[in-house]
C-alpha positions in Angstrom: 23.3 -52.9 -108.8 24.6 -50.1 -106.7 22.3 -48.8 -103.7 21.3 -45.2 -103.6 23.5 -42.9 -101.5 23.2 -39.2 -100.2 24.7 -36.8 -102.1 26.7 -35.6 -99.2 28.3 -39.1 -98.6 31.7 -38.1 -99.8 31.7 -35.1 -97.3 30.6 -37.3 -94.2 33.7 -39.6 -95.2 36.0 -36.5 -95.3 34.6 -35.5 -91.8 35.2 -39.2 -90.5 39.0 -39.4 -92.0 39.9 -35.8 -90.5 38.5 -36.7 -87.2 40.4 -40.0 -87.0 43.8 -38.0 -88.3 43.1 -35.2 -85.6 41.9 -37.6 -83.1 38.9 -35.2 -82.0 36.2 -33.7 -83.8 37.0 -30.1 -82.4 40.4 -30.4 -84.5 39.2 -32.1 -87.5 36.7 -29.0 -87.5 39.5 -26.5 -87.1 41.4 -28.3 -89.9 38.4 -28.4 -92.3 37.3 -24.9 -91.6 33.8 -26.2 -90.3 31.9 -25.8 -87.2 32.2 -28.8 -84.8 28.7 -29.6 -85.0 29.1 -29.7 -88.6 31.7 -32.6 -88.3 29.7 -34.2 -85.3 26.6 -34.4 -88.0 28.7 -35.8 -90.8 29.7 -38.6 -88.4 26.1 -39.2 -87.2 24.6 -39.4 -90.7 27.7 -41.9 -91.7 27.2 -44.2 -89.1 23.4 -44.4 -90.0 23.8 -44.6 -93.5 26.2 -47.7 -93.0 24.4 -48.7 -89.8 27.8 -49.0 -87.7 29.2 -47.5 -84.8 32.6 -45.7 -86.1 34.1 -45.1 -82.5 33.9 -46.5 -79.3 32.1 -43.7 -77.3 32.8 -45.8 -74.0 36.3 -44.5 -73.8 37.7 -40.8 -72.9 39.7 -40.8 -76.1 38.1 -41.2 -79.6 39.0 -44.6 -80.5 37.9 -46.8 -83.8 36.1 -49.7 -83.3 37.1 -52.8 -85.4 34.3 -51.9 -88.1 35.6 -48.1 -87.7 39.1 -49.1 -88.5 38.0 -51.2 -91.8 36.1 -48.3 -92.9 38.8 -45.8 -92.4 41.0 -47.9 -94.6 38.4 -48.1 -97.1 38.2 -44.3 -97.2 41.8 -43.5 -97.9 41.2 -46.0 -101.0 37.7 -44.6 -102.1 39.6 -40.9 -102.0 42.5 -42.3 -104.0 39.9 -43.3 -106.7 38.4 -40.0 -106.4 41.8 -38.1 -107.3 42.5 -40.6 -110.0 39.2 -39.8 -111.8 39.9 -36.0 -111.5 43.2 -36.7 -113.0 41.7 -38.3 -116.1 39.6 -35.1 -116.7 43.2 -33.3 -117.2 45.4 -33.8 -120.2 48.7 -34.8 -119.3 51.4 -31.9 -119.3 54.8 -31.4 -119.0 54.6 -28.3 -117.2 54.2 -29.7 -113.8 52.4 -28.1 -110.7 51.0 -29.0 -107.3 52.5 -30.3 -104.3 54.6 -33.2 -103.6 54.1 -34.5 -100.0 57.2 -36.5 -98.7 57.8 -37.9 -95.4 61.4 -39.5 -94.4 64.1 -39.4 -91.6 65.9 -36.3 -90.8 69.1 -37.1 -92.1 67.3 -37.8 -95.5 65.5 -34.4 -95.4 69.1 -32.8 -94.9 71.5 -34.7 -96.9 70.0 -36.5 -99.4 66.8 -35.0 -100.8 67.7 -31.0 -101.2 69.6 -31.4 -104.6 66.5 -33.4 -106.0 64.1 -30.9 -104.7 65.9 -27.8 -106.0 66.5 -29.5 -109.4 62.9 -30.2 -110.1 61.8 -26.8 -108.7 64.4 -24.7 -111.0 62.5 -26.8 -113.9 59.2 -26.7 -112.5 58.6 -23.7 -110.3 54.9 -24.3 -110.1 55.3 -27.3 -108.0 55.8 -27.1 -104.1 57.2 -29.6 -101.5 55.4 -30.4 -98.1 58.6 -32.1 -96.4 57.7 -34.1 -93.1 60.5 -36.0 -90.9 60.2 -38.6 -87.8 61.1 -42.0 -86.9 60.1 -45.3 -89.0 56.9 -45.7 -87.0 55.5 -42.4 -88.1 56.9 -42.7 -91.6 55.1 -45.5 -92.4 51.8 -44.3 -90.3 51.7 -40.9 -92.5 52.4 -43.3 -95.8 49.4 -45.8 -94.7 47.1 -43.0 -93.8 47.6 -41.0 -97.1 49.2 -37.9 -95.3 52.1 -38.3 -97.4 52.2 -39.3 -101.2 55.5 -41.4 -100.4 58.2 -41.9 -97.9 62.1 -42.8 -97.8 63.0 -44.9 -95.3 65.2 -48.0 -94.5 62.9 -50.4 -93.2 63.7 -53.7 -91.9 60.4 -55.1 -93.2 57.5 -53.2 -95.1 53.9 -53.9 -94.1 51.5 -55.8 -96.7 49.6 -52.6 -97.7 52.8 -50.8 -98.7 55.1 -51.2 -101.6 59.3 -50.4 -101.2 61.7 -50.0 -104.1 65.2 -49.6 -103.4 67.0 -46.1 -103.8 70.4 -45.9 -102.7 72.6 -48.5 -100.1 74.9 -46.9 -97.7 77.2 -48.5 -95.1 77.5 -47.6 -91.4 80.6 -46.2 -90.2 82.0 -45.0 -86.7 82.7 -41.5 -86.2 84.8 -40.1 -83.2 86.3 -36.8 -82.0 89.1 -35.3 -84.3 91.1 -35.3 -81.2 90.1 -38.4 -79.4 91.4 -39.5 -76.1 91.6 -43.0 -77.6 93.4 -44.2 -80.4 91.3 -45.6 -83.2 92.5 -47.0 -86.2 91.1 -46.0 -89.7 89.7 -49.5 -89.8 88.1 -50.8 -86.4 86.3 -54.1 -85.2 83.1 -54.0 -83.4 84.9 -55.8 -80.6 87.1 -52.6 -80.3 84.2 -50.2 -80.6 82.4 -52.1 -77.5 85.3 -50.7 -75.3 84.6 -47.2 -76.2 81.8 -45.0 -74.7 79.2 -44.8 -77.1 76.3 -42.5 -78.1 73.4 -44.1 -79.4 70.1 -43.7 -81.5 67.1 -44.8 -79.5 65.8 -48.2 -79.2 63.4 -49.3 -82.2 65.0 -46.9 -84.9 66.2 -48.3 -87.8 69.7 -47.9 -87.4 70.0 -48.7 -83.8 68.2 -52.2 -84.7 71.1 -52.8 -87.7 73.7 -51.9 -84.8 72.2 -53.9 -82.0 71.8 -57.2 -84.4 75.6 -57.0 -85.5 77.0 -56.5 -82.1 74.7 -59.3 -80.6 75.5 -61.9 -83.4 79.3 -61.4 -82.3 78.2 -61.6 -78.3 79.0 -58.0 -77.8 77.4 -55.3 -75.7 78.0 -51.6 -76.4 79.1 -49.2 -73.7 76.0 -46.6 -73.9 76.6 -43.5 -72.3 74.0 -41.4 -74.1 71.0 -41.8 -76.1 69.8 -38.9 -78.8 67.1 -38.8 -81.4 68.7 -36.6 -83.8 71.9 -37.4 -85.8 73.3 -33.6 -86.0 72.7 -33.8 -82.0 74.8 -37.1 -81.7 77.6 -35.5 -84.3 77.9 -32.6 -81.9 78.4 -34.7 -78.7 80.7 -37.1 -80.3 82.8 -33.8 -81.7 82.8 -32.6 -77.7 84.5 -36.0 -76.7 81.5 -37.7 -75.0 81.8 -40.8 -77.0 81.8 -42.4 -80.4 78.8 -43.2 -82.8 77.6 -45.7 -85.7 75.5 -43.8 -88.4 74.8 -44.0 -92.0 77.8 -42.8 -94.3 75.5 -40.7 -96.3 74.5 -38.8 -93.4 78.3 -37.0 -93.4 78.9 -33.9 -95.1 82.5 -32.0 -95.9 82.2 -30.1 -92.8 82.1 -33.2 -90.6 85.0 -34.9 -92.4 86.9 -31.8 -91.0 85.6 -31.9 -87.4 85.3 -35.6 -86.9 87.1 -38.4 -87.6 85.6 -41.4 -89.8 86.5 -44.8 -89.3 85.4 -47.9 -91.6 83.7 -50.7 -89.5 86.0 -54.0 -90.6 83.4 -56.4 -89.7 80.0 -54.8 -89.9 78.4 -56.9 -92.3 75.4 -55.4 -93.5 74.6 -52.9 -96.1 71.7 -50.6 -95.5 69.2 -50.2 -98.1 67.3 -47.0 -98.5 64.1 -46.8 -100.7 60.7 -45.4 -101.8 57.7 -46.5 -99.9 54.2 -46.0 -101.3 50.9 -47.6 -100.3 50.1 -50.6 -102.4 47.6 -49.2 -105.5 47.6 -45.6 -104.0 47.1 -43.1 -106.2 50.0 -40.6 -107.0 49.6 -37.6 -109.5 51.6 -37.2 -112.4 53.5 -34.4 -110.8 54.4 -36.8 -107.6 55.4 -39.5 -110.1 57.3 -37.3 -112.1 59.3 -36.2 -108.9 59.6 -39.8 -107.9 61.3 -40.6 -111.3 63.9 -38.2 -110.9 65.3 -39.6 -107.7 66.4 -42.5 -110.0 67.8 -40.7 -112.7 
């Protein structure tokens, strides 16, 4: 037996979802094109309907209660169901349309995705793309909260509510200035790298974890002289002679091979695997599924 719900129940959930995502009722109202009082009313009605408190109002910032967090996750699942129900009403077509939303690293968006997005758009001009980038934590959060259809990343582990499907492998390589002050052979050991000034990615990033694990396993410590968040910025500082760095080989383009020296790492015992990350049992439109398939062709 299904208990009766107010006809505005889905709209209340929508207001709740945007409030959580935006962090405030005012920003949620702006995103929804509603008055702030309207969104406040939606949340109040939802709390009364469910007989729970969604937010801890004793704090300055809006923070979910334990029950609110559980309802938020269920809200994402419910809207997935609504989307799948809407898809049933429309016949499948080869003439794909709509938006594909992807979140990934800066490097993937710049070096890996362009040819796939261009090819798909040429075949299906009614399709648009929303591409977002950030660190691994941000990527997983955007996927988990249904802000992105899927992500592409190289995680060391994937949360239980997400699914990882391998896409491509890449090996880390050492980059150095084309005219370096140091003599570096085409193949270099990690011990030799440890003696050089090193430009690193921030702690906690996927590549930083891989590099740290490799050096630690051999009892080595990097001589870090600079931390940078963007791989293109690292290339520029390496080119200027500030130090060397390690990054995934797929991130290097033809121009990089002209301005930098590329060295294979003889004893870096790890191949990094990038893959497509989706929500477990999450809804994907036929357009999104078609583009995801194109990545494997």
